[in-house]
C-alpha positions in Angstrom: 0.0 0.0 0.0 1.4 3.4 -1.0 1.5 6.4 1.3 -1.2 8.1 -0.8 -3.5 5.0 -0.7 -3.1 4.8 3.1 -3.8 8.5 3.6 -6.8 8.4 1.3 -8.3 5.5 3.2 -7.7 7.4 6.5 -9.5 10.5 5.1 -12.4 8.3 3.9 -12.7 6.7 7.3 -12.7 10.1 8.9 -15.5 11.3 6.6 -17.5 8.2 7.4 -17.0 7.8 11.2 -16.3 11.4 12.4 -18.0 13.6 9.8 -20.9 11.2 9.2 -21.1 12.1 5.6 -23.6 10.4 3.4 -22.8 7.2 1.5 -23.1 9.1 -1.8 -20.7 11.8 -0.7 -18.2 9.3 0.5 -18.4 7.3 -2.8 -17.8 10.6 -4.7 -14.8 11.5 -2.6 -13.3 8.0 -3.0 -13.7 8.4 -6.8 -12.2 11.9 -6.8 -9.2 10.9 -4.8 -8.6 7.8 -6.9 -8.5 10.0 -10.0 -6.1 12.3 -8.2 -3.9 9.4 -7.1 -3.8 8.1 -10.7 -2.9 11.5 -11.9 0.1 11.5 -9.5 0.9 8.0 -10.7 1.2 7.0 -7.0 4.9 8.0 -7.2 4.8 11.4 -5.7 4.8 11.3 -1.9 2.1 13.4 -0.2 4.7 15.8 1.2 6.0 16.5 -2.3 2.7 17.6 -3.8 3.0 21.3 -4.5 0.5 24.0 -5.3 1.6 23.9 -8.9 0.8 20.2 -9.0 -2.7 20.9 -7.7 -3.1 23.5 -10.4 -2.0 21.0 -13.0 -4.6 18.6 -11.7 -7.4 21.1 -12.1 -6.2 21.8 -15.7 -6.1 18.1 -16.3 -9.7 17.7 -15.2 -10.8 20.6 -17.5 -8.8 19.8 -20.6 -8.0 16.1 -20.8 -10.9 14.6 -18.9 -13.2 17.4 -20.1 -15.1 17.4 -16.8 -18.0 19.8 -16.4 -17.5 22.9 -14.3 -19.6 21.3 -11.5 -17.5 18.2 -11.5 -14.2 20.1 -11.5 -15.5 22.2 -8.6 -16.6 19.2 -6.6 -13.2 17.5 -7.1 -11.3 20.6 -6.2 -13.4 20.9 -3.0 -12.6 17.2 -2.2 -8.9 17.7 -2.8 -8.9 20.8 -0.6 -10.7 19.0 2.2 -8.3 16.0 1.9 -5.2 18.2 2.3 -6.9 20.2 5.1 -7.3 16.8 6.9 -3.7 15.9 6.0 -2.4 19.1 7.5 -4.5 18.6 10.6 -3.0 15.1 11.0 0.5 16.5 10.6 1.2 14.7 7.4 1.8 17.9 5.5 2.6 21.5 6.5 1.1 23.7 5.1 -1.6 22.4 2.8 -0.6 22.9 -0.9 -4.2 24.0 -1.5 -3.9 27.0 0.8 -4.5 30.4 -0.9 -4.6 28.9 -4.4 -6.3 31.3 -6.9 -8.8 28.7 -8.2 -12.2 30.1 -9.1 -14.6 27.8 -10.9 -17.6 29.6 -12.3 -20.7 27.5 -12.5 -23.5 28.2 -15.0 -26.6 29.4 -13.2 -29.3 26.8 -13.5 -32.8 27.2 -12.2 -34.3 24.1 -10.6 -36.7 22.4 -12.9 -40.1 22.1 -11.2 -42.8 19.9 -12.7 -46.1 21.4 -13.8 -49.4 20.2 -12.3 -50.3 18.2 -15.4 -46.9 16.5 -15.3 -47.4 15.5 -11.7 -50.9 14.3 -12.4 -49.7 12.1 -15.3 -46.9 10.6 -13.2 -49.3 9.7 -10.5 -51.7 8.2 -13.0 -48.9 6.2 -14.5 -48.4 4.4 -11.1 -51.8 2.9 -11.6 -51.4 1.8 -15.2 -49.1 -1.2 -14.6 -48.0 -3.5 -11.9 -44.8 -4.2 -13.7 -44.0 -0.6 -14.6 -44.2 -1.4 -18.3 -46.9 -4.0 -19.1 -50.5 -2.9 -18.9 -52.7 -5.4 -17.0 -56.1 -5.4 -15.5 -56.0 -5.1 -11.7 -58.6 -5.1 -9.0 -56.3 -3.3 -6.6 -52.8 -1.8 -6.8 -49.9 -4.0 -6.2 -47.5 -3.3 -3.3 -45.0 -1.8 -5.7 -47.6 0.5 -7.3 -48.9 1.5 -3.9 -45.5 2.3 -2.4 -44.4 4.2 -5.5 -47.5 6.3 -5.5 -47.2 7.0 -1.8 -43.5 7.8 -2.1 -44.2 10.3 -4.9 -47.0 12.0 -2.9 -44.8 12.2 0.2 -42.0 13.8 -1.8 -44.4 16.4 -3.2 -45.9 17.1 0.2 -42.6 17.4 2.0 -39.8 17.9 -0.5 -37.7 15.2 1.0 -34.6 13.9 -0.9 -34.6 10.4 -2.4 -31.9 9.3 0.1 -34.0 10.6 3.0 -37.0 8.7 1.6 -34.9 5.5 1.5 -33.7 6.0 5.0 -37.2 6.5 6.5 -38.2 3.9 9.0 -41.6 2.9 10.4 -40.7 4.3 13.8 -40.0 7.7 12.2 -43.7 8.2 11.4 -46.3 9.2 13.9 -49.3 6.9 14.2 -51.6 9.5 12.7 -49.5 9.7 9.6 -48.8 13.4 10.1 -45.3 13.8 11.6 -42.1 12.4 10.0 -38.6 12.4 11.3 -36.1 12.9 8.5 -32.4 12.0 8.6 -30.8 14.6 6.4 -27.3 15.4 5.2 -24.5 15.4 7.8 -26.7 13.4 10.2 -28.9 16.4 10.7 -32.5 15.5 11.7 -35.6 17.5 11.0 -39.4 17.0 11.3 -41.7 17.4 8.3 -45.5 17.2 8.3 -48.2 15.8 6.0 -51.3 17.8 6.5 -53.5 16.4 3.6 -56.2 14.2 5.3 -56.4 11.8 2.3 -52.7 11.3 2.1 -52.6 10.8 5.9 -55.2 8.1 5.6 -53.3 6.3 2.8 -50.1 6.4 4.7 -51.8 5.1 7.9 -53.2 2.2 5.9 -49.9 1.5 4.3 -48.1 1.6 7.7 -50.7 -0.8 9.2 -50.2 -3.2 6.3 -46.4 -3.1 6.9 -46.8 -3.9 10.5 -49.2 -6.7 9.8 -46.6 -8.4 7.6 -44.4 -8.8 10.6 -42.2 -5.7 10.2 -40.9 -4.1 13.4 -40.6 -0.3 14.1 -36.9 -0.2 12.9 -37.9 -1.6 9.5 -37.7 0.5 6.4 -40.9 2.4 5.6 -40.6 1.8 1.9 -39.4 -1.6 0.7 -39.0 -3.4 -2.6 -40.6 -6.6 -3.9 -38.3 -8.7 -1.7 -39.1 -6.7 1.5 -35.6 -5.1 1.5 -35.1 -1.3 1.8 -36.1 0.6 -1.3 -32.8 2.0 -2.5 -32.4 5.4 -4.2 -31.3 3.7 -7.3 -34.3 1.4 -7.5 -36.6 4.4 -7.0 -34.8 6.4 -9.7 -35.5 3.5 -12.1 -39.1 3.5 -11.1 -39.3 7.2 -11.8 -37.7 6.8 -15.2 -40.2 4.1 -16.1 -43.1 6.2 -14.9 -41.8 9.1 -17.0 -41.8 6.9 -20.1 -45.3 5.6 -19.3 -46.6 9.2 -18.9 -44.9 10.1 -22.2 -42.9 12.9 -20.6 -40.9 15.0 -23.0 -38.6 16.2 -20.2 -36.2 14.3 -18.0 -37.8 13.6 -14.6 -35.8 12.5 -11.5 -36.7 12.1 -7.8 -35.1 15.5 -7.2 -37.7 17.0 -9.6 -40.3 16.4 -7.0 -38.3 18.2 -4.3 -38.0 21.2 -6.7 -41.7 21.0 -7.3 -42.6 20.9 -3.6 -40.5 24.0 -2.9 -41.8 25.9 -5.9 -45.5 25.1 -5.3 -45.2 26.2 -1.6 -43.7 29.5 -2.5 -46.2 30.1 -5.2 -48.9 29.5 -2.6 -47.4 32.3 -0.5 -45.7 30.1 2.2 -42.9 32.1 4.0 -39.5 31.2 2.6 -38.2 30.5 6.1 -40.7 27.7 6.5 -39.8 26.3 3.1 -36.1 26.4 4.2 -36.9 24.4 7.4 -39.0 21.9 5.5 -36.3 21.2 2.9 -33.5 21.1 5.5 -31.4 23.8 4.0 -28.7 25.0 6.3 -28.8 28.5 4.8 -31.7 30.5 3.3 -29.6 31.4 0.3 -30.0 27.8 -0.9 -33.7 28.1 -0.7 -33.8 31.5 -2.4 -33.1 29.9 -5.8 -36.7 28.8 -5.8 -37.9 32.4 -5.7 -36.5 32.8 -9.2 -38.7 29.9 -10.3 -41.7 31.6 -8.8 -40.8 34.9 -10.4 -40.7 33.1 -13.8 -44.2 31.6 -13.1 -45.5 35.0 -12.2 -44.0 36.3 -15.5 -45.7 33.5 -17.5 -49.1 34.3 -15.8 -48.9 38.0 -16.6 -47.8 37.3 -20.1 -50.8 35.1 -20.7 -53.2 37.5 -19.0 -51.7 40.7 -20.7 -54.5 43.0 -19.3 -53.2 46.0 -21.4 -54.0 44.1 -24.6 -57.7 44.7 -23.8 -57.2 48.4 -24.7 -55.5 47.8 -28.0 
Protein backbone atom coordinates (compact mmCIF):
# COMPACT_ATOMS: atom_id res chain seq x y z
CA UNK A 1 0.00 0.00 0.00
CA UNK A 2 1.44 3.39 -1.01
CA UNK A 3 1.47 6.41 1.31
CA UNK A 4 -1.22 8.07 -0.79
CA UNK A 5 -3.47 5.01 -0.66
CA UNK A 6 -3.12 4.82 3.13
CA UNK A 7 -3.83 8.53 3.60
CA UNK A 8 -6.82 8.43 1.26
CA UNK A 9 -8.29 5.52 3.22
CA UNK A 10 -7.67 7.41 6.45
CA UNK A 11 -9.48 10.47 5.10
CA UNK A 12 -12.41 8.35 3.87
CA UNK A 13 -12.67 6.66 7.29
CA UNK A 14 -12.66 10.13 8.90
CA UNK A 15 -15.48 11.28 6.60
CA UNK A 16 -17.52 8.20 7.41
CA UNK A 17 -17.02 7.84 11.17
CA UNK A 18 -16.29 11.39 12.37
CA UNK A 19 -18.01 13.65 9.84
CA UNK A 20 -20.90 11.18 9.24
CA UNK A 21 -21.10 12.12 5.57
CA UNK A 22 -23.65 10.38 3.38
CA UNK A 23 -22.78 7.21 1.49
CA UNK A 24 -23.11 9.06 -1.82
CA UNK A 25 -20.70 11.80 -0.72
CA UNK A 26 -18.16 9.26 0.51
CA UNK A 27 -18.43 7.34 -2.76
CA UNK A 28 -17.84 10.56 -4.74
CA UNK A 29 -14.83 11.51 -2.56
CA UNK A 30 -13.34 8.04 -3.04
CA UNK A 31 -13.69 8.37 -6.81
CA UNK A 32 -12.24 11.88 -6.84
CA UNK A 33 -9.22 10.90 -4.76
CA UNK A 34 -8.59 7.79 -6.87
CA UNK A 35 -8.48 10.00 -9.97
CA UNK A 36 -6.12 12.34 -8.16
CA UNK A 37 -3.91 9.42 -7.09
CA UNK A 38 -3.77 8.07 -10.65
CA UNK A 39 -2.87 11.55 -11.89
CA UNK A 40 0.11 11.51 -9.53
CA UNK A 41 0.95 7.96 -10.72
CA UNK A 42 1.22 7.00 -7.04
CA UNK A 43 4.93 7.96 -7.24
CA UNK A 44 4.77 11.40 -5.71
CA UNK A 45 4.79 11.34 -1.93
CA UNK A 46 2.06 13.37 -0.17
CA UNK A 47 4.66 15.77 1.21
CA UNK A 48 6.02 16.45 -2.29
CA UNK A 49 2.71 17.60 -3.81
CA UNK A 50 3.02 21.30 -4.53
CA UNK A 51 0.51 24.04 -5.26
CA UNK A 52 1.62 23.89 -8.88
CA UNK A 53 0.80 20.18 -8.98
CA UNK A 54 -2.69 20.92 -7.68
CA UNK A 55 -3.15 23.54 -10.40
CA UNK A 56 -1.96 21.01 -12.99
CA UNK A 57 -4.57 18.56 -11.72
CA UNK A 58 -7.37 21.12 -12.11
CA UNK A 59 -6.20 21.81 -15.65
CA UNK A 60 -6.06 18.06 -16.32
CA UNK A 61 -9.68 17.72 -15.24
CA UNK A 62 -10.76 20.58 -17.47
CA UNK A 63 -8.78 19.78 -20.62
CA UNK A 64 -7.95 16.09 -20.77
CA UNK A 65 -10.90 14.62 -18.87
CA UNK A 66 -13.24 17.39 -20.11
CA UNK A 67 -15.13 17.38 -16.84
CA UNK A 68 -18.01 19.81 -16.43
CA UNK A 69 -17.45 22.91 -14.25
CA UNK A 70 -19.62 21.34 -11.54
CA UNK A 71 -17.52 18.16 -11.51
CA UNK A 72 -14.24 20.08 -11.51
CA UNK A 73 -15.48 22.21 -8.63
CA UNK A 74 -16.57 19.16 -6.63
CA UNK A 75 -13.21 17.46 -7.14
CA UNK A 76 -11.34 20.62 -6.21
CA UNK A 77 -13.36 20.87 -2.98
CA UNK A 78 -12.62 17.21 -2.24
CA UNK A 79 -8.86 17.68 -2.76
CA UNK A 80 -8.91 20.82 -0.60
CA UNK A 81 -10.69 18.99 2.23
CA UNK A 82 -8.32 16.04 1.88
CA UNK A 83 -5.25 18.23 2.33
CA UNK A 84 -6.89 20.17 5.14
CA UNK A 85 -7.30 16.84 6.93
CA UNK A 86 -3.71 15.89 6.02
CA UNK A 87 -2.44 19.14 7.53
CA UNK A 88 -4.54 18.59 10.65
CA UNK A 89 -2.98 15.13 11.04
CA UNK A 90 0.51 16.55 10.65
CA UNK A 91 1.22 14.70 7.39
CA UNK A 92 1.84 17.93 5.45
CA UNK A 93 2.57 21.51 6.46
CA UNK A 94 1.14 23.66 5.11
CA UNK A 95 -1.58 22.37 2.78
CA UNK A 96 -0.63 22.86 -0.91
CA UNK A 97 -4.22 24.02 -1.45
CA UNK A 98 -3.90 27.04 0.81
CA UNK A 99 -4.45 30.38 -0.91
CA UNK A 100 -4.64 28.91 -4.41
CA UNK A 101 -6.32 31.32 -6.87
CA UNK A 102 -8.77 28.71 -8.16
CA UNK A 103 -12.15 30.11 -9.14
CA UNK A 104 -14.58 27.80 -10.92
CA UNK A 105 -17.61 29.61 -12.31
CA UNK A 106 -20.70 27.46 -12.51
CA UNK A 107 -23.48 28.18 -14.99
CA UNK A 108 -26.60 29.39 -13.21
CA UNK A 109 -29.32 26.78 -13.51
CA UNK A 110 -32.79 27.22 -12.16
CA UNK A 111 -34.35 24.14 -10.57
CA UNK A 112 -36.75 22.40 -12.91
CA UNK A 113 -40.11 22.08 -11.20
CA UNK A 114 -42.81 19.91 -12.70
CA UNK A 115 -46.09 21.39 -13.83
CA UNK A 116 -49.35 20.24 -12.26
CA UNK A 117 -50.30 18.24 -15.39
CA UNK A 118 -46.90 16.51 -15.32
CA UNK A 119 -47.36 15.52 -11.69
CA UNK A 120 -50.88 14.25 -12.41
CA UNK A 121 -49.67 12.13 -15.33
CA UNK A 122 -46.87 10.64 -13.22
CA UNK A 123 -49.31 9.70 -10.45
CA UNK A 124 -51.71 8.22 -12.99
CA UNK A 125 -48.86 6.19 -14.45
CA UNK A 126 -48.36 4.40 -11.11
CA UNK A 127 -51.82 2.88 -11.56
CA UNK A 128 -51.38 1.80 -15.17
CA UNK A 129 -49.07 -1.17 -14.65
CA UNK A 130 -48.02 -3.55 -11.92
CA UNK A 131 -44.75 -4.23 -13.71
CA UNK A 132 -44.05 -0.60 -14.62
CA UNK A 133 -44.21 -1.39 -18.29
CA UNK A 134 -46.86 -4.02 -19.06
CA UNK A 135 -50.47 -2.93 -18.88
CA UNK A 136 -52.65 -5.37 -17.02
CA UNK A 137 -56.10 -5.38 -15.48
CA UNK A 138 -55.96 -5.07 -11.71
CA UNK A 139 -58.61 -5.13 -9.01
CA UNK A 140 -56.34 -3.28 -6.60
CA UNK A 141 -52.83 -1.77 -6.77
CA UNK A 142 -49.86 -4.03 -6.25
CA UNK A 143 -47.54 -3.31 -3.33
CA UNK A 144 -45.02 -1.77 -5.72
CA UNK A 145 -47.63 0.48 -7.29
CA UNK A 146 -48.92 1.54 -3.90
CA UNK A 147 -45.49 2.25 -2.42
CA UNK A 148 -44.38 4.18 -5.52
CA UNK A 149 -47.55 6.27 -5.54
CA UNK A 150 -47.22 7.05 -1.82
CA UNK A 151 -43.52 7.83 -2.14
CA UNK A 152 -44.19 10.34 -4.91
CA UNK A 153 -47.00 11.97 -2.94
CA UNK A 154 -44.83 12.15 0.17
CA UNK A 155 -42.02 13.81 -1.78
CA UNK A 156 -44.42 16.38 -3.24
CA UNK A 157 -45.92 17.09 0.19
CA UNK A 158 -42.62 17.40 2.04
CA UNK A 159 -39.83 17.93 -0.51
CA UNK A 160 -37.66 15.20 1.05
CA UNK A 161 -34.64 13.90 -0.86
CA UNK A 162 -34.61 10.41 -2.35
CA UNK A 163 -31.89 9.34 0.11
CA UNK A 164 -34.03 10.58 2.99
CA UNK A 165 -37.00 8.68 1.59
CA UNK A 166 -34.94 5.49 1.46
CA UNK A 167 -33.71 5.99 5.04
CA UNK A 168 -37.22 6.52 6.45
CA UNK A 169 -38.22 3.88 9.03
CA UNK A 170 -41.61 2.90 10.41
CA UNK A 171 -40.68 4.31 13.81
CA UNK A 172 -40.00 7.69 12.21
CA UNK A 173 -43.69 8.16 11.36
CA UNK A 174 -46.32 9.19 13.89
CA UNK A 175 -49.31 6.87 14.24
CA UNK A 176 -51.64 9.46 12.70
CA UNK A 177 -49.49 9.72 9.56
CA UNK A 178 -48.84 13.44 10.11
CA UNK A 179 -45.33 13.76 11.57
CA UNK A 180 -42.12 12.41 9.97
CA UNK A 181 -38.59 12.41 11.35
CA UNK A 182 -36.14 12.85 8.50
CA UNK A 183 -32.43 12.04 8.64
CA UNK A 184 -30.81 14.60 6.37
CA UNK A 185 -27.32 15.43 5.20
CA UNK A 186 -24.54 15.42 7.77
CA UNK A 187 -26.68 13.37 10.20
CA UNK A 188 -28.94 16.40 10.73
CA UNK A 189 -32.49 15.48 11.69
CA UNK A 190 -35.63 17.50 11.04
CA UNK A 191 -39.37 17.05 11.31
CA UNK A 192 -41.70 17.39 8.32
CA UNK A 193 -45.47 17.20 8.25
CA UNK A 194 -48.16 15.81 5.98
CA UNK A 195 -51.33 17.84 6.46
CA UNK A 196 -53.48 16.41 3.65
CA UNK A 197 -56.16 14.18 5.29
CA UNK A 198 -56.45 11.85 2.31
CA UNK A 199 -52.69 11.26 2.15
CA UNK A 200 -52.56 10.79 5.93
CA UNK A 201 -55.19 8.07 5.64
CA UNK A 202 -53.32 6.35 2.80
CA UNK A 203 -50.08 6.43 4.75
CA UNK A 204 -51.77 5.07 7.89
CA UNK A 205 -53.25 2.18 5.91
CA UNK A 206 -49.90 1.46 4.30
CA UNK A 207 -48.15 1.56 7.67
CA UNK A 208 -50.75 -0.78 9.19
CA UNK A 209 -50.20 -3.24 6.33
CA UNK A 210 -46.43 -3.07 6.85
CA UNK A 211 -46.80 -3.91 10.54
CA UNK A 212 -49.24 -6.72 9.78
CA UNK A 213 -46.63 -8.42 7.58
CA UNK A 214 -44.39 -8.81 10.61
CA UNK A 215 -42.24 -5.70 10.22
CA UNK A 216 -40.87 -4.09 13.37
CA UNK A 217 -40.56 -0.33 14.10
CA UNK A 218 -36.94 -0.16 12.90
CA UNK A 219 -37.86 -1.64 9.50
CA UNK A 220 -37.66 0.54 6.41
CA UNK A 221 -40.88 2.38 5.62
CA UNK A 222 -40.60 1.79 1.85
CA UNK A 223 -39.45 -1.63 0.66
CA UNK A 224 -38.96 -3.42 -2.65
CA UNK A 225 -40.59 -6.63 -3.87
CA UNK A 226 -38.30 -8.71 -1.66
CA UNK A 227 -39.07 -6.73 1.47
CA UNK A 228 -35.65 -5.08 1.51
CA UNK A 229 -35.06 -1.33 1.77
CA UNK A 230 -36.14 0.56 -1.34
CA UNK A 231 -32.81 1.98 -2.49
CA UNK A 232 -32.44 5.40 -4.15
CA UNK A 233 -31.26 3.69 -7.34
CA UNK A 234 -34.32 1.44 -7.51
CA UNK A 235 -36.60 4.41 -6.96
CA UNK A 236 -34.81 6.37 -9.70
CA UNK A 237 -35.45 3.48 -12.09
CA UNK A 238 -39.13 3.50 -11.14
CA UNK A 239 -39.32 7.25 -11.80
CA UNK A 240 -37.66 6.76 -15.17
CA UNK A 241 -40.17 4.08 -16.14
CA UNK A 242 -43.09 6.21 -14.95
CA UNK A 243 -41.81 9.14 -17.00
CA UNK A 244 -41.80 6.87 -20.06
CA UNK A 245 -45.33 5.64 -19.32
CA UNK A 246 -46.57 9.20 -18.87
CA UNK A 247 -44.89 10.14 -22.19
CA UNK A 248 -42.95 12.94 -20.56
CA UNK A 249 -40.90 15.01 -22.98
CA UNK A 250 -38.58 16.21 -20.21
CA UNK A 251 -36.23 14.26 -17.95
CA UNK A 252 -37.78 13.60 -14.57
CA UNK A 253 -35.78 12.53 -11.51
CA UNK A 254 -36.66 12.12 -7.83
CA UNK A 255 -35.13 15.54 -7.20
CA UNK A 256 -37.68 17.02 -9.62
CA UNK A 257 -40.33 16.38 -6.95
CA UNK A 258 -38.26 18.21 -4.33
CA UNK A 259 -38.02 21.20 -6.68
CA UNK A 260 -41.74 20.95 -7.33
CA UNK A 261 -42.62 20.92 -3.63
CA UNK A 262 -40.54 24.01 -2.92
CA UNK A 263 -41.84 25.92 -5.93
CA UNK A 264 -45.49 25.12 -5.26
CA UNK A 265 -45.23 26.16 -1.61
CA UNK A 266 -43.65 29.50 -2.49
CA UNK A 267 -46.23 30.10 -5.20
CA UNK A 268 -48.94 29.47 -2.58
CA UNK A 269 -47.43 32.25 -0.47
CA UNK A 270 -45.65 30.12 2.17
CA UNK A 271 -42.90 32.07 3.95
CA UNK A 272 -39.47 31.16 2.57
CA UNK A 273 -38.18 30.48 6.10
CA UNK A 274 -40.73 27.70 6.51
CA UNK A 275 -39.76 26.25 3.12
CA UNK A 276 -36.10 26.38 4.19
CA UNK A 277 -36.91 24.42 7.35
CA UNK A 278 -39.04 21.90 5.47
CA UNK A 279 -36.29 21.20 2.92
CA UNK A 280 -33.54 21.06 5.54
CA UNK A 281 -31.39 23.79 3.95
CA UNK A 282 -28.68 25.03 6.32
CA UNK A 283 -28.80 28.53 4.81
CA UNK A 284 -31.70 30.47 3.35
CA UNK A 285 -29.59 31.41 0.30
CA UNK A 286 -29.97 27.82 -0.93
CA UNK A 287 -33.75 28.12 -0.70
CA UNK A 288 -33.80 31.52 -2.43
CA UNK A 289 -33.09 29.95 -5.81
CA UNK A 290 -36.71 28.79 -5.83
CA UNK A 291 -37.92 32.38 -5.66
CA UNK A 292 -36.52 32.83 -9.18
CA UNK A 293 -38.66 29.93 -10.35
CA UNK A 294 -41.69 31.55 -8.75
CA UNK A 295 -40.83 34.86 -10.41
CA UNK A 296 -40.75 33.07 -13.76
CA UNK A 297 -44.16 31.57 -13.05
CA UNK A 298 -45.48 35.05 -12.25
CA UNK A 299 -44.02 36.33 -15.52
CA UNK A 300 -45.74 33.54 -17.45
CA UNK A 301 -49.09 34.27 -15.81
CA UNK A 302 -48.86 37.99 -16.57
CA UNK A 303 -47.77 37.31 -20.12
CA UNK A 304 -50.78 35.07 -20.71
CA UNK A 305 -53.19 37.48 -19.04
CA UNK A 306 -51.75 40.66 -20.66
CA UNK A 307 -54.50 43.03 -19.34
CA UNK A 308 -53.24 45.99 -21.35
CA UNK A 309 -54.04 44.08 -24.55
CA UNK A 310 -57.73 44.71 -23.79
CA UNK A 311 -57.23 48.35 -24.68
CA UNK A 312 -55.51 47.83 -28.02
